[in-house]
C-alpha positions in Angstrom: 24.6 75.1 94.2 25.8 71.7 95.4 26.9 70.0 98.6 30.2 68.2 98.8 30.2 65.3 101.4 32.6 62.4 101.6 34.3 63.3 98.3 30.9 63.2 96.6 29.0 66.2 95.2 25.4 66.0 96.2 22.4 67.9 94.7 21.2 71.0 96.6 17.5 70.4 97.7 17.0 74.0 99.0 15.2 74.9 95.7 13.1 71.8 95.6 9.4 72.7 95.6 7.5 71.2 98.6 5.1 68.4 97.7 1.5 69.6 97.4 0.0 66.7 95.4 0.3 68.2 91.9 4.1 68.0 91.5 4.6 64.4 92.8 6.4 63.1 89.7 9.2 65.8 89.6 9.4 65.8 93.4 9.9 62.1 93.7 12.4 61.8 90.9 14.6 64.6 92.4 14.5 63.0 95.9 15.2 59.5 94.5 18.3 60.8 92.8 19.5 62.5 96.0 18.9 59.3 98.0 20.9 57.2 95.4 23.8 59.6 95.8 23.7 59.1 99.6 23.3 55.3 99.0 20.2 55.2 101.2 17.6 54.5 98.6 17.3 50.9 99.7 15.3 52.1 102.7 12.4 53.0 100.3 12.0 49.4 99.1 13.4 47.2 102.0 11.7 46.4 105.3 13.4 46.7 108.7 15.2 43.5 109.7 13.3 41.8 112.5 16.0 39.6 114.0 19.8 39.1 113.9 21.3 37.4 110.9 21.5 33.7 111.4 24.9 32.2 112.0 26.1 29.0 110.5 28.5 26.7 112.4 28.9 24.1 109.9 31.9 24.3 107.6 31.6 24.4 103.9 32.8 20.8 103.7 29.9 19.6 106.0 27.4 21.6 104.0 28.7 20.2 100.8 28.6 16.7 102.0 25.1 17.0 103.5 23.2 19.1 101.0 25.3 19.3 97.9 26.9 22.3 96.1 23.7 24.0 95.2 22.6 24.4 98.8 26.0 25.8 99.7 25.6 28.6 97.2 22.1 29.5 98.4 23.1 29.7 102.0 26.2 31.8 101.2 24.0 34.3 99.3 21.5 34.5 102.1 24.3 35.3 104.6 25.8 37.9 102.3 22.3 39.6 102.0 21.7 39.6 105.8 25.2 41.1 106.3 24.3 44.1 104.0 21.2 45.1 105.9 22.6 46.1 109.3 19.7 47.0 111.7 21.6 50.0 113.2 22.6 51.3 109.8 19.1 50.7 108.5 17.6 52.7 111.5 20.0 55.6 110.9 19.3 55.6 107.1 15.6 55.4 107.7 15.7 58.4 109.9 17.7 60.4 107.3 15.3 59.5 104.5 12.2 60.2 106.6 13.5 63.6 107.6 14.1 64.6 104.0 10.7 63.3 102.9 8.9 65.3 105.6 11.0 68.5 105.3 10.1 68.7 101.6 6.4 68.5 102.0 3.8 71.3 102.3 2.3 71.9 105.7 -0.9 69.9 105.1 1.0 66.9 103.7 3.5 67.1 106.6 0.7 67.0 109.2 -0.7 63.9 107.4 2.5 61.8 107.3 4.4 63.0 110.3 2.9 60.2 112.4 4.5 57.5 110.2 7.9 56.3 111.4 8.9 54.2 108.4 10.2 55.9 105.3 9.2 53.0 103.2 5.5 53.3 104.4 5.5 57.0 103.5 7.0 56.4 100.1 4.6 53.5 99.4 1.6 55.6 100.5 2.5 58.5 98.2 3.2 56.1 95.3 -0.1 54.4 95.6 -2.0 57.7 96.0 -0.5 59.6 93.1 0.5 56.8 90.7 -2.4 54.4 91.2 -4.9 55.8 88.7 -3.1 55.1 85.4 -6.1 55.9 83.2 -6.9 59.1 85.0 -3.2 60.3 84.8 -3.0 59.5 81.1 -6.1 61.5 80.4 -4.7 64.4 82.5 -1.3 64.5 80.7 -2.9 64.1 77.2 -5.3 67.0 78.1 -2.5 69.2 79.2 -0.6 68.4 75.9 -3.6 69.2 73.7 -4.5 72.4 75.6 -1.0 73.8 75.2 -0.9 77.0 73.1 2.0 79.3 72.3 1.6 83.1 72.8 3.4 86.2 71.5 4.2 87.5 75.0 6.6 84.7 76.0 10.0 83.7 74.4 9.6 81.0 71.8 12.4 78.9 73.2 10.9 78.8 76.7 7.5 77.7 75.2 9.3 75.0 73.2 10.8 73.5 76.3 7.4 73.5 78.0 6.0 71.6 75.0 8.8 69.1 75.1 8.1 68.4 78.8 4.4 67.8 78.0 5.4 65.3 75.2 7.8 63.6 77.6 5.0 63.2 80.2 2.8 61.6 77.5 5.5 59.2 76.5 6.4 58.3 80.1 2.8 57.0 80.5 3.5 54.3 77.9 1.6 55.9 75.1 3.4 55.7 71.7 3.6 58.8 69.5 5.8 59.3 66.5 8.0 62.4 66.1 6.2 63.6 63.0 2.9 63.7 65.0 4.7 65.6 67.7 6.0 68.1 65.2 2.6 68.5 63.4 0.9 69.2 66.7 3.5 71.8 67.7 3.0 73.4 64.2 -0.7 74.0 65.0 0.3 75.6 68.3 2.3 78.5 66.8 1.4 82.0 68.1 -0.7 84.3 65.9 2.4 86.3 64.7 3.9 83.1 63.2 0.9 82.3 60.9 2.8 83.1 57.7 5.8 80.9 58.8 3.4 78.1 59.7 1.8 78.2 56.3 5.3 78.2 54.7 6.2 75.0 56.6 2.9 73.3 55.8 3.7 73.7 52.0 6.9 71.7 52.4 6.8 68.2 50.9 9.1 66.7 53.6 7.7 65.8 56.9 9.7 67.4 59.7 10.5 65.6 63.0 10.1 67.4 66.3 13.8 68.2 66.7 14.1 69.4 63.1 11.0 71.7 63.6 12.5 73.1 66.8 15.8 73.8 65.0 13.8 75.7 62.3 11.9 77.7 65.0 15.1 78.7 66.8 16.6 79.9 63.6 13.5 81.9 62.7 13.3 83.4 66.2 16.9 84.5 66.0 16.2 86.2 62.6 13.2 87.9 63.9 15.1 89.3 66.9 17.8 90.5 64.5 15.3 92.3 62.2 13.6 93.8 65.3 16.8 95.3 66.5 17.6 96.6 63.0 14.2 98.3 62.7 14.6 99.7 66.2 17.9 101.3 65.3 16.3 102.9 62.2 13.5 104.3 64.1 15.9 105.9 66.6 17.0 108.6 64.1 16.1 112.0 65.4 13.9 114.3 63.2 15.4 117.8 62.5 13.3 121.0 62.7 12.9 123.1 59.6 13.4 126.8 60.3 11.9 129.6 58.3 14.0 131.6 55.8 13.8 134.7 57.9 15.3 132.9 60.9 18.2 131.7 58.7 18.7 135.3 57.6 19.0 136.4 61.2 21.5 133.7 61.9 23.5 134.7 58.8 23.6 138.3 59.8 25.0 137.4 63.2 27.6 135.1 61.7 28.7 138.0 59.4 29.2 140.3 62.3 26.2 142.7 61.8 25.4 143.8 65.2 22.9 146.3 66.5 23.7 149.8 67.8 23.6 148.8 71.5 24.9 145.3 71.1 28.2 146.0 72.8 26.4 147.4 75.8 24.3 144.3 76.4 25.1 142.5 79.6 23.6 139.6 81.4 22.2 140.2 84.9 22.9 137.6 87.4 20.8 136.8 90.4 21.8 134.1 92.8 24.2 132.6 90.3 21.6 132.3 87.6 21.9 134.1 84.2 18.8 136.0 83.0 18.5 137.0 79.4 16.5 140.0 78.3 13.2 139.2 76.8 12.7 140.1 73.2 9.5 142.2 72.4 8.4 143.2 68.9 7.4 146.8 68.7 5.3 146.1 65.6 2.8 143.6 67.1 3.8 143.9 70.8 4.3 140.1 71.2 7.3 138.5 72.8 9.6 135.9 71.3 10.8 137.7 68.1 12.1 141.1 66.9 10.5 143.6 64.6 12.4 142.6 61.5 11.1 139.0 62.0 7.4 140.1 62.4 5.0 138.9 59.7 2.9 142.0 60.3 5.6 144.4 59.4 4.6 146.9 56.6 6.2 146.5 53.2 7.8 143.2 54.1 8.8 141.2 51.0 7.3 137.8 50.4 9.4 134.9 51.7 9.7 131.3 50.5 8.8 129.2 53.5 9.2 125.5 53.5 6.2 123.1 53.4 4.9 122.7 56.9 1.9 120.9 58.5 -0.7 122.7 60.6 -3.3 121.2 63.0 -6.9 122.2 62.7 -8.2 123.4 66.1 -11.8 123.5 64.9 -13.7 121.2 62.5 -15.2 124.2 60.8 -11.9 125.5 59.5 -10.8 124.4 56.0 -7.0 124.0 55.9 -4.6 123.5 52.9 -1.4 122.5 54.6 1.0 122.6 51.7 1.9 126.2 50.6 1.5 126.4 46.9 2.9 129.9 46.2 6.4 128.7 45.5 5.4 125.8 43.2 5.1 125.6 39.5 1.5 125.3 38.5 0.3 121.7 37.7 -3.4 121.1 37.6 -3.2 117.5 36.5 -1.3 115.8 39.2 -2.9 114.9 42.6 -0.8 115.5 45.7 -1.3 113.4 48.9 -1.4 115.8 51.8 -1.9 114.4 55.3 -2.3 117.9 56.7 -5.2 119.0 54.5 -8.7 118.8 56.0 -10.5 118.5 52.7 -9.9 117.5 49.0 -9.1 120.4 46.7 -9.2 120.7 43.0 -8.0 123.5 40.7 -9.3 122.2 37.4 -13.0 122.8 36.8 -13.1 120.1 34.0 -12.3 117.3 36.5 -15.3 118.1 38.7 -18.7 116.3 38.1 -22.0 117.0 39.8 -20.6 120.5 40.3 -22.5 123.0 42.5 -21.6 126.7 43.2 -21.1 127.7 46.8 -22.6 131.0 48.1 -21.7 130.7 51.7 -18.3 132.4 51.3 -16.1 129.5 52.5 -12.4 130.2 52.6 -9.3 128.0 52.7 -6.6 128.9 55.2 -3.0 128.7 53.9 0.2 128.2 55.9 1.4 131.6 55.0 -1.7 133.2 56.6 -3.2 133.8 53.2 -6.7 132.7 52.4 -8.3 131.5 49.1 -12.0 131.5 48.3 -14.0 128.3 47.5 -15.9 128.8 44.3 -17.8 125.5 44.3 -17.7 121.8 45.1 -18.2 118.5 43.2 -17.1 115.0 42.7 -13.9 113.6 41.2 -13.1 110.1 40.2 -9.4 109.1 39.9 -8.5 106.0 37.8 -5.4 104.5 39.5 -2.6 102.7 37.7 -3.6 99.5 39.6 -6.8 99.4 37.6 -9.0 100.4 40.6 -11.0 103.6 40.8 -10.9 106.1 43.7 -13.9 108.3 44.1 -13.7 111.6 45.9 -16.8 113.6 46.8 -17.3 117.0 48.2 -14.1 118.2 46.5 -13.7 121.9 46.9 -13.0 123.9 43.8 -10.3 126.5 44.6 -8.8 127.9 41.3 -6.2 130.0 43.1 -4.3 126.9 44.2 -1.6 125.5 41.9 -2.0 121.8 42.8 -4.8 119.3 43.3 -4.7 118.0 46.9 -6.0 114.7 48.3 -6.6 114.7 52.0 -4.8 111.8 53.7 -7.0 112.1 56.8 -10.2 111.6 54.8 -8.7 108.6 53.1 -7.8 107.1 56.4 -11.2 107.8 57.8 -12.9 105.5 55.2 -10.5 102.6 55.8 -7.7 103.3 53.4 -4.2 102.6 54.9 -1.3 104.9 53.8 2.2 103.5 54.1 5.1 105.8 53.4 8.3 103.9 52.4 11.3 106.0 51.3 10.4 107.8 48.1 7.0 106.2 47.5 3.8 105.4 49.3 1.2 102.6 49.0 -2.5 102.6 49.5 -4.2 99.5 50.8 -7.7 98.6 52.1 -8.3 95.5 54.2 -4.9 94.1 53.1 -5.7 94.5 49.4 -3.5 96.7 47.2 -5.3 99.8 46.0 -2.8 102.2 44.5 0.6 103.8 44.9 2.5 107.1 44.4 6.0 108.5 44.1 8.0 111.4 45.6 8.5 114.4 43.3 10.1 117.7 44.3 9.4 116.9 48.0 5.7 116.1 47.4 4.0 112.7 47.2 2.2 112.4 43.8 -0.6 109.9 43.3 -0.3 107.6 40.3 -3.4 108.2 38.2 -4.5 107.5 34.6 -7.8 109.2 33.9 -10.8 110.7 35.7 -14.5 109.7 35.3 -17.7 110.7 36.9 -19.6 108.8 39.6 -19.3 109.5 43.4 -21.4 109.4 46.5 -19.1 109.3 49.5 -16.1 111.0 50.9 -13.6 108.5 49.4 -14.3 104.9 48.4 -13.3 102.4 45.8 -15.4 101.6 42.8 -14.8 98.0 42.3 -15.4 95.9 39.2 -18.5 93.8 38.7 -16.3 90.7 38.6 -15.2 91.3 42.1 -18.8 91.7 43.3 -19.7 88.6 41.3 -17.2 86.6 43.4 -18.2 88.2 46.7 -21.9 87.4 46.2 -21.3 83.7 45.5 -20.9 84.0 41.7 -24.5 85.3 41.1 -25.4 86.3 37.6 -24.7 89.8 36.3 -28.3 90.7 36.0 -28.6 90.5 39.8 -25.5 92.7 40.2 -27.1 95.3 37.9 -30.3 95.3 40.1 -28.2 95.8 43.2 -26.3 98.7 41.6 -29.6 100.3 40.5 -30.8 100.0 44.1 -27.6 101.8 45.3 -26.6 98.8 47.4 -23.2 98.3 45.9 -20.8 100.5 44.0 -19.6 99.1 40.7 -18.3 100.5 37.4 -20.8 101.3 34.7 -19.5 98.7 32.2 -20.2 95.2 33.5 -17.9 92.4 32.5 -20.1 89.8 30.9 -17.3 87.3 30.0 -17.6 83.8 31.2 -16.3 83.1 34.7 -14.0 80.1 34.7 -15.0 79.1 38.2 -18.7 79.2 37.3 -18.0 77.0 34.2 -16.2 74.4 36.4 -18.5 74.4 39.4 -21.9 74.9 37.7 -21.5 72.4 34.9 -24.5 70.0 34.7 -26.2 67.7 32.2 -28.7 69.1 29.8 -32.3 68.0 30.6 -33.7 65.2 28.5 -36.2 66.2 26.0 -39.8 65.2 26.8 -41.0 62.0 25.1 -43.2 62.8 22.1 -44.0 59.2 21.2 -46.6 57.3 23.2 -47.9 53.8 22.6 -51.4 53.3 21.2 -52.3 49.9 22.8 -52.6 48.4 26.2 -49.6 46.3 27.4 -47.6 47.4 24.4 -44.9 48.9 26.8 -44.6 48.3 30.6 -42.4 50.4 32.8 -41.1 48.8 35.9 -38.9 49.9 38.9 -38.1 48.7 42.4 -37.8 50.9 45.5 -37.4 50.4 49.2 -39.1 51.8 52.4 -35.8 53.4 53.6 -34.9 50.9 56.3 -38.5 50.8 57.6 -40.3 47.4 57.5 -44.0 47.3 56.9 -46.4 45.5 59.2 -46.4 42.6 56.9 -42.6 42.3 57.0 -42.1 43.8 53.5 -39.0 45.8 52.8 -39.5 46.7 49.0 -42.2 47.3 46.5 -42.1 46.8 42.7 -44.3 48.9 40.3 -45.6 48.1 36.8 -46.9 51.1 34.8 -48.7 50.7 31.4 -47.3 53.3 29.0 -50.7 53.8 27.2 -53.1 54.0 30.1 -50.7 54.9 32.9 -52.4 52.1 34.9 -50.1 51.2 37.8 -49.9 48.0 39.8 -47.9 47.8 43.0 -46.6 44.6 44.7 -44.9 44.5 48.1 -42.0 42.0 48.5 -39.5 41.0 51.2 -36.4 40.6 49.0 -35.4 41.9 45.6 -35.1 38.4 44.1 -38.9 38.1 44.2 -39.2 40.7 41.4 -39.0 38.0 38.7 -41.9 35.8 40.1 -44.0 39.0 40.6 -43.5 39.9 37.0 -44.6 36.4 35.9 -47.7 36.8 38.1 -48.5 40.3 36.7 -48.1 39.0 33.1 -50.4 36.0 33.6 -53.1 38.1 35.3 -53.4 41.1 33.0 -52.9 39.2 29.7 -55.7 37.0 30.7 -57.9 39.9 31.8 -57.3 42.2 28.8 -56.8 39.5 26.1 -53.6 41.2 25.0 -49.9 40.3 25.3 -47.0 42.2 26.8 -44.6 43.2 24.0 -41.9 45.2 25.8 -40.6 45.6 29.3 -38.5 48.7 30.2 -36.4 48.8 33.4 -33.1 49.9 34.8 -30.0 47.7 35.1 -30.6 46.6 38.7 -29.7 43.1 39.7 -33.3 42.1 40.1 -33.9 42.8 36.4 -30.6 41.3 35.2 -31.5 37.9 36.5 -30.9 35.0 34.1 -34.4 33.6 34.9 -36.1 36.8 33.8 -34.0 36.9 30.6 -35.0 33.3 29.7 -38.6 34.0 30.5 -38.8 37.1 28.3 -37.1 35.2 25.4 -39.5 32.3 25.7 -42.6 34.6 25.7 -41.4 36.9 22.9 -41.0 40.0 25.3 -38.3 42.5 24.4 -36.6 43.6 27.6 -35.3 47.2 27.2 -32.6 48.4 29.7 -31.7 52.1 30.3 -28.2 53.4 29.6 -25.8 53.4 32.6 -26.3 56.4 35.0 -29.3 57.6 33.0 -32.5 57.0 35.1 -34.2 59.6 33.0 -34.8 57.0 30.3 -37.1 55.2 32.7 -38.7 58.4 33.9 -42.3 57.1 33.9 -41.5 54.5 36.6 -39.2 56.7 38.5 -41.7 59.6 38.7 -44.4 57.1 39.7 -42.3 55.9 42.6 -41.7 59.5 43.7 -45.4 60.2 43.7 -46.2 57.1 45.7 -43.6 57.9 48.3 -44.9 61.5 48.7 -48.4 60.2 49.1 -47.2 57.7 51.7 -45.3 60.4 53.7 -48.2 62.8 53.6 -50.7 60.3 54.9 -48.4 59.1 57.7 -47.6 62.6 58.8 -51.3 63.8 58.7 -52.6 60.7 60.5 -49.8 60.6 63.1 -49.2 56.9 62.7 -45.9 55.1 62.9 -43.6 54.6 59.9 -44.4 50.8 59.7 -48.0 51.4 58.9 
């Protein structure tokens, strides 16, 4: 709704929410637009004139002659400005703006600002209060943007508009954000039912902008609504009731004109305008609702061919076979999925394993009121065409039946989901495909290959050893066999022992180096050296590293503490002079890694001048200098143990 004043259409402020402190930005923008339409917005930024506008008596020629042309222009502008701000008009406009500001405030805000007479003061106070803390407002709008999450109970388009408003608030605070980032954040805010569509968009190579993503979402939402309406129309089809053959016979007789002896004398009795029909009572069983020729207890009645119907078990102790088998051709190899059967039934003794005879006289109740005796029970394993194995236990052996029955309720009880689609059905468990079946002569037949023995529960899947190998973190097959022997997992008898490609890729490692069989026979014939640090901890003497020299023959070790790595060369010169003098022998070989302290040119020239062969390890092969590496590890372990046991600081 809008207001038309002075040939101008003004906005209707009747629906504007009162200012309560949280909606200042939207409230101020709407009022500012309204004031601009009324041409009174200058009141919010201009002070009330304190005196009458000054008058100038000098002519333009006098001003031009006294002060020059520039002064004339300045005075003219000042006069024009003073003429615009008329005190009476300003007071009137100030009153109008103040009334609108106060009338669109909440009661607490109204009581706070009603004492102020200037609209400009009210506007400035609100602006300083709610727009002063830029840092806090930025954090607030960014937090609202990041906390936004779409849900399934609201329309997607409405939530998209809410997200766009949050993005606009962030951008209005002066923070820059590219459209690709806006789209990617919205992509993560999809509702749970859109997870598949989100993954589909993530696999696209092209980066979508926000408006492109919104266009895709609107198209997807329209398609989902169309599919939902189509499925709703399919589900609205009414189900027809199946009548028994004897009811059809009665209807046929009536259509052909076969009437009873007293049929012409039947009349309807009316009482108060209502028609009362005579109740039908069977003289055979004495029950109402049917006539004698329709009674199942009539003597000498021929057997009928009723259609397949489902019965509900009123007691758990009853054993019910819901599909009537008397009119079917005998087939003892196929397995029929029956959602009305309370147990699994088998008619072929050869398919049962762990068979036990029953002596308690259990009976199976048929739909045609007939009963069949249970001879025994056992276990059956069905090999499905999907490659998985379905195990059925406590299967009742009833040879009088013509078909093998699989109870749909027992399959559902152990987590198997049955989906009927047209002329087929699908079995799944936790979203994984298990098996399927097809419709044959009005019955759903399970697709099976062969049957094997091994069962321990009502109905479960015997899964391959490779599947358990992946579930248990790719352990070896020996561990899987142990778990199977302990009855902790159910796997097939034959274990796949082929190489797992994932294990080959992820568990690949170098072969261990062979132990060194050769060892020197003289002192100082071979010296192993390595340098290590104290892991960012400086000793009390200011040392950061230590260098070790190990004699290959005697395993004698000498340790020197150094501040920098470049001291390693002078330490080796010192070690050589000391021990060659003490032992009367000369160092023949020095083995070290390729660290910078050992690749120094000074050390190379020193070894060449003294006839010492300097042996370097191969790149990335510290095992070749294993004597020095293992010695350093031993020294660090000793150091850590002594520090921990003594409770001293690390720099000791």
